[in-house]
LUMKOL-761048 format. One record per residue (C-alpha): x, z, y. Coordinates in pm, 1 decimal, m for minus. Each point is the difference from the previous one (the first is absolute). Layout:
REM LUMKOL-761048
         xx         zz         yy
          X          Z          Y
...
REM end
This chain:
REM LUMKOL-761048
         xx         zz         yy
    m8623.3   m19696.2     9905.5
      240.9      112.1     m250.8
      281.8      231.6      m33.0
      343.3     m182.2     m118.8
       35.6      143.2     m336.1
     m157.6      m81.3     m362.7
     m344.1     m155.4       m9.1
     m240.3      277.9     m104.4
     m314.4     m126.8      175.5
      m79.7     m302.7      231.0
      m17.5      206.9      316.3
      316.2      206.1      m65.9
      210.7     m220.7     m235.7
      320.3       67.7      152.1
      m10.6      382.5       66.3
      125.5       47.7     m347.7
      241.0     m292.2      m39.3
      300.3      200.1       50.0
     m153.4      277.7     m216.7
      m60.7       m7.4     m269.6
      226.7      113.4     m167.5
      m75.2      274.3      218.5
     m329.5       69.9     m120.7
      132.1      125.0     m301.9
      296.4      165.7      138.0
       90.2      327.7     m100.7
      241.3      260.2      160.8
      242.0      m24.7     m274.2
      348.4      107.1       14.8
      169.8     m264.0     m215.3
      246.4     m136.9      224.5
      117.3       73.6      325.9
     m233.3     m143.1      252.1
      249.5      m99.5      247.3
      164.1     m237.3     m256.2
     m354.4     m170.2      m20.0
      m14.3      m82.9      370.9
      257.7     m328.4      m21.5
     m132.8     m111.2      322.7
      157.4      287.9      208.4
      357.6     m114.0     m110.0
      m36.8     m373.6       45.3
     m144.9       68.1      356.2
      294.0      287.2       47.6
     m272.8      238.6      109.1
      245.7      302.0      m44.4
      235.2     m149.5      238.4
     m271.7      m83.8      271.5
     m169.1      334.6      m22.6
      338.9      117.4      144.5
     m123.1     m189.2      304.8
     m357.0       72.0       m2.5
     m261.8      214.7     m201.4
     m290.1     m101.9      186.0
      m36.3      347.5      170.2
     m274.4       m7.5      263.3
     m225.5     m328.4     m102.3
     m311.3       m6.9     m125.2
      m66.4     m277.4     m249.3
     m389.7      m77.9      m58.2
      m82.3      m84.8     m378.7
     m306.7     m199.8        4.3
     m105.0       19.0     m345.3
     m199.9      220.6     m275.9
      118.8      292.3      139.3
      279.7      227.7      m50.5
       57.7      297.7     m236.8
      153.1      279.4      234.2
       34.3      253.0     m260.1
      256.7     m226.4     m203.0
      316.8      202.2      m63.9
      168.6     m275.8      186.5
     m196.7      m22.4      276.7
      m94.3      351.6      122.9
       31.8       39.1      356.4
       36.4     m381.4       59.7
     m352.1      m90.9       40.1
     m204.1       53.0      309.3
     m387.4       21.6      m17.6
      m61.3     m367.5       67.7
     m383.1      m97.5      m26.2
     m253.2     m260.7     m187.8
     m118.6     m322.4      106.5
     m252.5      m78.7     m213.4
     m258.3      165.4      186.5
       40.3      389.6     m168.2
      122.0      332.7      147.9
      330.6      139.5     m133.3
      361.3      m45.2       25.2
      220.8     m269.3     m193.5
      152.9      294.7     m219.3
     m163.3     m114.5     m324.5
       88.2     m316.2     m223.9
     m176.1      m59.6     m351.7
      180.6     m306.5      m31.3
      357.4       71.1       71.5
       76.0     m309.0      186.4
       31.0      162.1      332.3
      188.8      263.1     m124.5
      251.0     m206.8     m165.6
       34.0     m161.5      369.3
       76.4      317.9      130.2
      240.8      109.7     m251.6
      199.1     m337.1       50.9
        8.8       77.9      366.3
       63.1      359.2       39.3
       18.0      215.3     m349.0
      228.2      284.7       48.9
      121.8       47.6     m358.9
     m120.3      378.1      m16.0
     m101.4       25.8     m332.0
      222.5       53.4     m319.1
      m66.7     m371.2     m107.5
      m30.5     m142.0      375.6
       63.4     m318.8      142.5
      120.8     m116.3      334.7
     m161.0     m161.5      274.4
      173.5     m211.8      267.4
      m88.0      177.8      330.7
      m76.9      370.8     m135.8
      m13.8      126.7      312.4
     m266.6     m246.6      102.6
     m399.0      155.6       m5.5
     m277.4     m189.5     m166.4
     m341.2      m51.3      177.3
     m222.8      m94.1     m254.0
     m316.6     m234.3       77.7
     m217.6       m1.2     m313.3
     m196.1     m325.0      m16.1
     m234.0       67.6     m296.1
     m143.2      328.8     m155.8
      160.2      m77.8     m348.1
        5.9     m160.3     m317.3
     m247.8     m276.7      m53.7
     m154.9      122.9      352.6
     m197.8     m223.6      207.9
      265.7     m208.9      234.8
      m22.6     m125.8      324.8
      243.4     m270.8      181.1
      m57.5      141.0      328.2
      160.5      346.9     m114.5
      309.2     m168.0       34.6
       m9.8     m147.5      345.0
     m159.1      378.2       96.3
      292.7      148.5     m184.9
      274.4     m176.5      173.2
     m162.9      118.8      344.2
      m42.9      349.8     m105.1
      364.2      m11.6     m127.2
       91.1      m67.1      359.1
     m220.9      255.0      147.8
      172.1      256.0     m211.8
      316.4      m83.0      132.0
      169.3     m208.0     m296.2
      322.8     m229.7      145.8
        3.0     m160.1     m308.7
     m291.7     m107.6     m217.2
       30.0     m120.6     m355.1
     m303.2     m227.1     m126.0
       55.2      m40.6     m364.5
     m290.4     m225.8      m46.9
     m159.7     m333.7       69.7
     m244.7     m290.6      m93.9
       46.6     m361.3      m85.1
     m222.7     m135.4      282.8
       22.6      m84.4      360.0
       76.6      280.8      240.2
     m305.5      148.8      187.7
      m41.6       68.9      365.4
      m38.5      364.3      m72.5
      343.5      m22.1     m201.4
      195.4     m170.9      327.9
     m154.1      236.1      222.1
       94.4      334.2     m195.1
      380.5     m156.2      m35.6
      m11.8      m70.1      370.6
     m121.2      334.4       84.6
      288.5      144.7     m198.7
      254.6     m222.2      155.2
     m102.4       82.0      346.5
       43.8      363.5      m69.5
      340.3      m50.6     m136.1
      m24.0       35.0     m364.0
      176.8     m208.7     m259.1
     m243.9     m127.0     m251.0
      137.1      m84.1     m318.8
     m228.3     m184.7     m249.2
       38.7     m134.6     m386.5
      m20.1     m374.3      m54.9
     m201.0       26.4     m338.6
       58.6       m9.3     m337.1
      m43.3     m317.6     m181.4
     m209.1      159.1     m284.0
     m234.8      136.7      231.8
      m60.1     m347.7       91.0
      227.4       m8.3      309.7
      178.9     m333.0      m53.7
       52.7      m34.6      411.6
       80.0      311.6      242.7
     m337.9      180.9       17.4
     m186.0      144.4      295.6
       81.7      198.1      178.6
      374.2      m63.6      m70.0
      m34.5     m319.0      134.3
     m104.3      125.2      339.5
      250.7      m96.2      266.3
      218.4      280.1      136.0
       m5.3      188.2     m386.2
      313.5       46.4     m217.5
     m158.0     m184.2     m289.9
      226.0      120.8     m306.4
       50.2     m163.0     m335.3
      182.4      124.3     m295.4
      331.9      m39.1     m189.8
      157.8      143.7     m319.2
      320.5      165.0      m58.2
      278.5     m218.4      111.6
     m214.1     m134.4      306.7
     m189.1     m269.8     m194.2
     m331.7      m91.3      121.3
     m247.7      152.1     m246.9
     m223.0     m229.3     m159.3
     m309.8      197.6       25.8
       14.6       m0.8      419.8
     m205.3     m225.7      199.1
      172.7     m248.6      237.9
      m38.7     m203.5      296.3
      109.3      m68.8      380.1
     m129.0      310.9      124.3
      274.8      232.5     m221.0
      182.8      186.3      196.9
      262.5      239.5     m181.6
       27.7       39.3     m416.1
       75.3      347.7     m135.2
       23.3      121.7     m361.1
     m343.1      m31.3     m179.4
       61.3       30.0     m388.3
       12.0      331.9     m184.8
        2.2      233.5      311.8
       12.6      357.0     m145.4
     m141.7      263.5      191.8
     m293.3      272.7       19.2
     m336.7      m84.1     m139.5
     m339.0      143.3      m59.3
      m86.8      340.6     m140.5
      338.9      157.3      117.1
      168.3     m251.6     m222.1
      269.7     m277.7       33.1
        4.1     m368.6     m124.3
       74.3     m369.1       94.1
     m152.3     m228.3      234.4
        2.5     m372.1       31.7
     m110.6     m201.6      285.1
       66.0      m91.8      357.0
     m203.5      331.6       84.6
      345.1      166.1     m112.8
      206.7     m257.6      216.5
     m220.8       86.0      306.0
       59.3      357.9      m21.0
      369.1      m68.8      m49.7
       m7.2     m159.2      331.1
     m230.6      259.9      165.8
      297.0      258.4      m95.9
      222.3     m192.8      154.8
     m167.3      m42.0      342.8
      m47.8      378.7      m12.8
      379.2       32.1      m35.5
       60.1     m251.7      306.6
     m283.6      193.0      226.0
      175.6      321.5     m101.1
      341.2     m130.0       99.0
      m77.7     m157.5      299.1
     m270.5      188.4      145.2
      m13.8     m227.3      324.2
      m58.1     m313.0     m167.9
     m348.4     m176.1        1.2
     m187.6     m143.4     m276.2
      106.4     m328.2       79.1
      412.2       89.9      m15.7
      m77.6      181.1     m320.2
     m135.9     m324.9     m150.7
      281.6     m226.4      150.5
      261.2      279.9     m118.5
     m142.4      m68.4     m378.4
      m22.0     m372.4       m5.6
      324.9      m69.1      183.4
      193.1      243.0     m241.7
     m157.3     m145.3     m315.9
      223.8     m170.9     m227.8
      m95.5     m369.7      m39.6
     m114.1      m98.0     m341.4
     m139.6     m348.0     m149.5
       22.8     m268.4      259.2
      170.1       58.0      302.4
     m219.0      146.9      255.0
     m348.9      116.9      m29.3
     m163.7     m125.7     m324.2
     m326.6       70.9     m165.1
      152.5      233.1     m250.0
      214.2      242.1      173.6
      m88.9      m74.4      316.2
      294.1      115.9      237.1
      167.6      129.0     m285.2
       61.7      304.8     m218.6
      m10.7      370.4      215.0
      340.7      140.1       52.4
      m78.6      372.6      101.7
      363.4       88.1       65.9
       80.5     m298.2      253.7
     m347.9       36.6      149.3
      102.5      350.0      123.1
      342.9      m84.8       75.9
       15.2     m343.5      145.3
        6.4      m60.7      371.0
     m317.3     m212.4       12.4
     m102.1     m156.0      366.2
     m332.5      122.9       92.8
     m291.9     m244.3       75.8
     m278.0       29.5      243.1
     m270.9      m62.3     m258.0
      m77.8       m3.2     m348.8
      205.8     m267.9     m132.6
     m261.9      m96.1     m272.6
     m212.4     m102.2      276.9
      219.5     m217.2      142.1
       20.9     m339.1     m173.0
      339.6      m74.0       60.2
      169.7      344.2      m79.7
     m252.4       45.5     m300.4
      129.9     m333.8     m142.8
      357.6       46.2      m30.7
      141.3      346.4      224.4
      372.8      m19.8       11.4
      109.4      250.8     m290.4
      195.9      321.5      131.1
      298.6       88.2     m276.9
      264.5      252.6      m13.3
      308.1      m59.4     m162.1
        2.8      336.4     m167.0
     m316.0      m45.2     m131.5
       65.2     m346.8     m193.9
      310.5      152.9     m150.2
     m161.2      336.9     m143.9
     m284.2     m186.7     m193.0
      m69.6     m306.7     m173.8
     m362.8      m18.9     m137.5
      124.5     m251.0     m252.6
      219.8      243.1     m203.8
     m331.6      189.6     m105.0
      m91.2     m246.6     m221.2
     m357.8       11.5     m149.9
       10.8      335.2     m107.2
      185.0      141.3      279.5
      300.2      213.5       13.4
       63.0      334.5     m150.3
     m113.6      274.4      207.3
      251.1      306.0       50.8
     m262.3      211.1     m212.3
       62.0     m259.7     m280.8
      362.2       12.3       21.2
       m2.1      355.8        9.7
     m209.5       33.2     m332.7
      223.2     m270.7     m187.9
      285.1      206.3      127.7
     m113.8      353.0     m142.4
      m76.4     m185.6     m339.9
      359.1     m144.8      m11.5
      116.5      338.5       58.7
     m221.3      159.7     m240.7
      119.2     m233.8     m260.5
      358.7       43.7       64.8
      m31.4      382.3      m22.2
     m178.9       m9.3     m343.7
      314.1     m248.6     m117.2
      234.7      249.2      149.0
     m165.0      297.3     m163.3
      m35.8     m188.8     m358.1
      380.6      m94.8       38.6
       96.9      370.9       74.1
     m216.0       91.6     m304.7
      157.7     m247.9     m225.1
      356.1       90.2       81.1
      m42.4      383.8      m21.0
     m206.9      m33.9     m350.1
      324.5     m229.9      m92.4
      237.9      251.0       75.7
     m206.9      295.0     m158.9
       m5.8     m209.0     m337.3
      392.1      m38.1       29.8
       33.5      390.5       53.1
     m196.1      107.8     m310.4
      155.8     m268.6     m222.9
      344.3      101.4      104.2
      m86.1      359.0      m40.5
       92.3       40.6     m400.8
      324.4     m207.7       77.1
      133.1      291.8      229.1
      m17.4      269.4     m285.8
      312.1       26.0     m219.9
      m19.9      m98.7     m356.1
      134.8      314.6     m127.6
     m292.0      191.3      182.4
     m250.5     m242.9     m176.2
      111.0       63.7     m374.0
      275.7      243.3      m64.8
      132.2       52.9     m338.7
      157.8      339.1     m155.6
      410.4      m46.7      m17.9
      m52.9       99.6     m375.7
     m259.5     m224.5      m54.0
     m371.5       66.2     m121.7
      m35.9      242.7     m304.8
     m262.1     m151.0     m256.0
     m324.9      155.4      m39.0
      m64.5      276.1     m218.4
      m58.5      m55.1     m390.5
      171.8     m368.7       92.1
      130.8     m171.5     m311.0
      132.1     m367.9        7.2
     m150.3     m236.8     m253.9
      149.3      m48.0     m349.7
      303.1     m218.8       70.8
       81.6       78.3      341.5
      321.5      194.6       68.9
      m95.0      340.3      187.9
      122.5      m36.7      395.4
      328.6      164.2       54.2
      m28.5      378.8       29.3
     m306.6       m0.3     m209.4
      m65.9      249.0     m289.4
     m351.6       44.7     m167.6
     m144.1      353.4       m9.6
      100.3      243.7     m236.8
     m286.7      m15.9     m203.6
      m44.1     m377.9      m16.2
        9.7     m161.7     m333.5
      m46.0     m378.0      m12.0
     m298.2      m93.9     m187.7
      m10.3      m93.2     m384.0
      264.3      229.8      m93.1
      392.3      m36.0        5.8
       89.8     m317.0      116.5
      196.4     m242.9     m255.1
      375.2      m14.8       m0.3
      124.2     m354.4      107.7
      222.1     m148.7     m250.0
      365.1      m13.6       36.7
      188.8     m303.6       40.3
      223.6     m108.3     m225.5
REM end
């Protein structure tokens, strides 16, 4: 059996499928974490959380364990157990896959760079199915893990794992045990890169919610397995949340899609505590948004999940699990609310999704900073131009007679001054008494006749 993630080894190929960008994830603070969680906006989780936060619901994560020391999961993780034959609880995770699933479900955004879970008031029951990275793996650990989850009080069981082969009697028995004890079992359909072309086991067991993956904008994710057993579709492409080593990262795969649907089941069970598992399942599929061919199809199943409608619509109750009723499971009557249809159209998001509130805020702040800088520059230029004009106009304001005054009687020649020969002395000039022209007595000019 393999976990639905990236194929790292034959037995656990899907464990890292969604991760593993997560394997190298570091607790960096480069961008607002919430802005990376596009699926929360596309699913209107903020609005859904006004109706329910999952309080009081225990969600089992049958996986690689859960790191209970991660800042965004502290206080959220119960002891759990280990189903591979070893003692100890499930609060350790060498791979990071189970921790990522738990974060999608119940992260609390408690750290400085935290992320949001869909059902932040739910509690996680970790069932660790193998010892750690490259550890020996036992297929029966999954079936034992499902039973342990039921016995541990879980009302929602998340199984983000599978294998591309026929279902075994042990798997069917474990699923039936969970359904008989009023647990909603949510299983990933599988990933094509892990060899899961068709819906894999145990997602193909009747009665479980087999989850396929979608991209931003609600398109079917090309990496998702598909088949007639598909029940519901949810985002599975570039899902950002907690990761190994107390870090964060992206996951790709139906593992992530499954955790999202498990979180929705927790929201419903908290909002409607009197509903049994059959009616929780019925509410999820009856409020789904039809996609692809009309009715149930091999890609989307009954359609895309719609958390707000699932938490608010008036859905008639059923007496048994609709996935075990051939007539109801084929094409149950959809339930819609006019207000929900008017509020949200998934096609408006496009392939890259709509902008989040945080992204709009960052852009707004950037524009404001640019405007302030431009305003400051304009004020400086105006001030500097006025200062220059004041300084240039200052000399023109001084009276001319103060700039270069002339004595009324004129200027006296300097002492010892004699004009050159041939020049008449200036008016009022008399040579000094002891002055004699050079070269003796000057000649007497001839008289005119």
